[in-house]
C-alpha positions as CSV (number, residue, x, y, z in Angstrom):
1,M,46.7,2.6,-1.9
2,R,45.1,2.0,-5.4
3,N,42.8,-0.8,-4.0
4,K,41.2,1.3,-1.5
5,I,40.3,4.1,-4.1
6,F,39.4,1.8,-6.0
7,L,36.9,0.3,-3.1
8,L,35.7,3.6,-2.1
9,L,35.0,4.4,-5.5
10,F,32.6,1.2,-5.6
11,L,30.9,1.9,-2.1
12,V,30.3,5.2,-3.4
13,V,28.7,3.9,-6.4
14,I,26.9,1.2,-4.9
15,F,25.2,3.2,-2.2
16,G,25.1,6.1,-3.9
17,C,22.6,4.7,-7.1
18,S,20.6,2.6,-4.9
19,P,16.9,4.1,-4.1
20,K,16.7,6.1,-0.9
21,I,13.7,6.2,1.0
22,T,12.7,8.1,3.8
23,L,9.9,7.3,6.9
24,V,8.6,10.6,6.5
25,D,8.8,10.4,2.4
26,L,6.6,6.6,2.8
27,E,4.0,9.0,5.3
28,S,4.3,11.7,3.0
29,S,3.1,9.9,0.1
30,L,0.7,7.6,2.4
31,K,-0.9,10.5,3.4
32,E,-0.9,12.0,-0.3
33,Y,-2.9,8.7,-1.6
34,S,-5.6,8.5,1.3
35,S,-6.4,12.0,0.2
36,Y,-6.9,10.7,-3.0
37,I,-9.1,8.2,-1.8
38,S,-11.0,10.2,0.7
39,K,-11.4,12.9,-2.2
40,K,-13.0,10.0,-4.7
41,E,-10.1,11.3,-6.9
42,F,-9.3,7.8,-7.8
43,V,-7.5,8.4,-11.2
44,K,-4.6,10.0,-8.8
45,A,-4.6,7.3,-6.3
46,I,-4.4,4.7,-8.8
47,S,-1.2,6.8,-9.9
48,F,0.7,5.6,-6.6
49,M,0.3,1.7,-8.3
50,P,3.2,0.6,-10.5
51,N,3.0,0.4,-13.6
52,E,3.5,-3.1,-14.0
53,C,0.0,-3.9,-12.7
54,W,-1.4,-2.4,-15.7
55,D,0.7,-5.3,-17.6
56,V,-2.0,-7.7,-15.6
57,Y,-5.1,-5.5,-14.6
58,K,-6.9,-2.6,-16.7
59,K,-6.9,0.2,-15.3
60,E,-10.6,1.0,-16.0
61,D,-11.5,-2.5,-13.9
62,I,-9.5,-1.0,-10.7
63,L,-11.0,2.8,-11.2
64,N,-14.7,0.7,-11.3
65,G,-13.9,-1.3,-8.4
66,L,-12.8,2.0,-6.1
67,I,-16.0,3.6,-8.0
68,S,-18.4,0.5,-6.7
69,A,-16.7,0.5,-2.8
70,D,-17.0,3.7,-2.7
71,R,-20.4,3.8,-3.5
72,R,-21.6,1.2,-1.5
73,A,-20.3,2.1,1.7
74,G,-21.6,5.4,0.9
75,G,-18.4,7.1,0.5
76,F,-15.1,6.0,2.7
77,E,-12.1,7.5,4.2
78,L,-8.6,6.6,5.2
79,R,-7.9,7.8,8.1
80,D,-5.2,8.8,10.3
81,L,-1.9,6.5,8.6
82,K,0.8,5.5,10.5
83,I,3.6,3.5,9.4
84,Q,4.9,0.8,11.9
85,N,7.7,-0.7,10.2
86,V,9.6,-0.5,6.7
87,S,11.6,-3.8,5.8
88,K,14.6,-3.4,4.7
89,T,15.4,-3.4,0.9
90,L,14.8,-6.5,-1.2
91,K,16.2,-6.9,-4.8
92,S,14.3,-9.2,-6.6
93,D,14.0,-9.5,-10.5
94,K,16.0,-5.9,-11.3
95,K,13.5,-4.1,-9.2
96,H,13.6,-3.0,-5.3
97,F,10.8,-3.5,-2.9
98,K,10.5,-2.7,0.6
99,V,7.3,-4.3,2.9
100,I,5.4,-1.8,5.1
101,T,3.4,-2.0,8.0
102,Y,1.0,0.2,8.7
103,S,-1.8,1.3,11.1
104,G,-4.8,3.4,10.1
105,N,-8.8,4.4,10.6
106,I,-11.3,3.5,7.0
107,V,-14.9,5.4,8.1
108,F,-17.7,5.1,6.4
109,N,-21.4,5.4,6.0
110,Y,-23.0,1.6,7.3
111,S,-26.7,2.7,6.9
112,N,-27.3,1.0,3.7
113,L,-25.3,-2.2,4.8
114,S,-26.2,-5.3,5.9
115,Q,-25.8,-6.2,9.3
116,R,-24.5,-9.0,8.2
117,F,-21.7,-7.3,6.3
118,V,-21.1,-5.3,9.7
119,E,-20.6,-8.7,11.2
120,K,-18.1,-9.7,9.0
121,Q,-16.2,-6.7,9.4
122,K,-16.1,-7.5,12.6
123,E,-15.0,-11.5,11.8
124,S,-11.8,-9.8,9.9
125,F,-10.6,-6.9,12.0
126,G,-11.5,-8.1,15.3
127,E,-15.0,-7.1,17.2
128,E,-12.5,-4.3,19.6
129,N,-11.4,-2.9,15.9
130,V,-15.0,-1.9,14.9
131,H,-16.6,0.9,16.1
132,L,-20.1,2.2,15.4
133,D,-21.6,5.4,15.9
134,S,-25.1,4.6,15.4
135,I,-26.2,9.1,15.5
136,N,-23.8,9.4,12.5
137,N,-24.0,6.0,10.8
138,R,-20.7,5.9,10.8
139,M,-18.7,2.6,11.2
140,T,-14.9,3.3,11.7
141,I,-11.9,0.5,11.2
142,K,-9.2,0.4,13.0
143,S,-7.0,-1.8,10.7
144,D,-2.9,-2.8,10.6
145,R,-1.9,-3.7,7.1
146,Q,1.4,-4.9,4.9
147,M,1.9,-2.7,1.2
148,I,4.2,-3.7,-0.6
149,T,6.5,-0.5,-2.1
150,I,8.4,-0.9,-5.3
151,F,10.9,1.5,-6.9
152,D,9.4,2.7,-10.1
153,K,13.2,3.8,-12.0
154,D,11.9,5.7,-14.8
155,T,10.0,8.1,-12.3
156,R,12.4,7.5,-9.7
157,Q,9.3,6.9,-7.3
158,W,8.0,4.6,-5.1
159,K,5.0,3.0,-6.0
160,F,2.4,1.1,-4.0
161,I,0.4,-2.2,-3.9
162,E,-1.4,-3.9,-1.0
163,A,0.9,-7.0,0.2
164,D,-1.5,-9.4,-1.2
165,P,-0.4,-12.7,-2.1
166,E,-2.4,-13.5,-5.5
167,V,-1.8,-9.8,-6.9
168,I,2.3,-10.6,-5.9
169,V,2.6,-13.7,-7.8
170,K,0.4,-12.2,-10.8
171,V,2.5,-8.6,-11.1
172,Y,5.7,-10.1,-10.4
173,G,6.1,-13.8,-10.5
174,F,6.2,-16.3,-7.7
175,E,9.9,-16.0,-6.5
176,T,9.8,-12.3,-6.3
177,Y,7.0,-13.6,-3.6
178,T,8.6,-15.8,-1.9
179,N,11.3,-13.6,-1.3
180,L,9.3,-10.6,0.0
181,L,8.0,-13.6,2.9
182,K,10.6,-13.2,5.2
183,Y,8.7,-9.8,6.0
184,I,5.0,-10.3,4.8
185,R,3.2,-12.0,8.1
């Protein structure tokens, strides 16, 4: 009997203390993030990035990169974000990770961009995923991407970074990256 009570308490502690995330929570956070990008509120957008990023990258550099990309594209928006899949939680280096596969549209003004840029987008995303509206000078790119979400135990929130191998290795190390590989395509 004591063993059963101990086992029950142990399971409650283990499962009760592990970070929870729902598809609704993730979609809500992604929509909030995309809203900040679309409204050019880049400081709020980068608040969705994990604090560990700032040990490797300067916030000013990330902000300047977003501002520069927005100017070059004549303003851009992230629309219709939908989560396709969320991996199981992976624990690595005392942190909890999930890989999110999502789709969405990147929309921007292409009137000041070179034809080479347009062709490069078609090569990168597939010609069938790049649509040009010549009347409004808008390019829409349908994109299927992956993001890593990391549980921040201090804020009790999930933070996001793109599933870029170089970034993951720089911020979390090679071992974490290799552990995430089973979910990254």
